[in-house]
N, C-alpha and C positions, 0 to 999 in steps of 0.2 A: 374592464373587459367589455368588449362590444358584443352584444347579442343580436343576431339577425334571425329572429323567430319567424319572420315572414318567409324567408327562403329556406331556412333549416329549422324546422319545428322540433326536431329531436335533440337529445343531449349530445349525440354523436356529432351533429352538425355544429353545435356550440363549441365543442372541444376542437374540431377541425379548424374553425375560424380563429379560435384563440391561439392555436399553435401556428397557424399561418401568420397572424399578426406578430407573434413572438419572433418568428424567423425574419420577417421584414424588418422589425425593430433592431434585431441583432446585426443584420447587414447594414442598416443605416448607421448604427453606432460605429461599426468598423470603418465605414466610408468616412465618417466625420473624423475619426482618429487618424486615419491615413492622410486626410487633407490637412490636419493640423501639423503633421510631421513635416510637410513641405514648407520650406522657408520661402517667404514672399517678400519682395522689396520693390520699390519703385526706382526705375533707372531711366536715364536719358541717352538717346542715341547720339553718338559723336559723328560729325561730318569730317571725313578725311578726303584729301585730294591726292591722287596718285599720278605718277608720271611713268611713261613707258616709251622706250626708244626702239623703233622698228625701222630698219633700213635707213638710218639717219634721220628719220622724222620723229618728233617728240609728240606723243599723245598724252592728253590729260583727261582724267576721269574722276568722278566723285563717287564715294560709297559711304555707307553708314555702318557703325559697329556698336555693339553693346558690351558691357563688361563680360568677362570670360571669353573674349575674342569671338563673339557671335556676330555674324554678318546679317544685316537687315536690308532687304531689297529696297531700293529707292522708291518704288511704287507704294510700299507700305508706309514709308515716312511721309510721302506726299498725301496719302489718303487719311492716315490717322494721326499724324504729328510725330514728334520726337520722344514723347513720354510713353513708357511701357511698364507693365508689371512683369517681373521675372520671378517664376516659381522654380525652385530647384529641390528635387528629391534626391538626396545624396545616397540613400540606400539602393534605389533602383536605377539611378543615373538619368532620370527623366527631367528634362528642362522644358518648361512651358512659358511661352512669351505671349502676352496679351496686350493689346492697345489699352491705354489708360481709360478710354471711354467705355470699354467693354468689361469692366471688372465684375459687375453683378450679372451672373448667368444662372 
């Protein structure tokens, strides 16, 4: 338990600080538990070439996809590369895509 006698010299202040740190610790534990529930894996973006015919003319374009049929903008692949971390929370339906270089935040 942390005592801050300089700022709270009374017993009431100590109890307040103790309860405050207990609440912070409980929120931190639930955050860690929720984070562990998310499945994380490393994936690589696939480069696909598409063709489209408009008024007799054939246009070709390139795009990148991840597993789960997720589209990745070409600018992201040019900036960060083709390796990404994919986090999926099946309970809430949240999908987080992070470039491989930005794993630690």
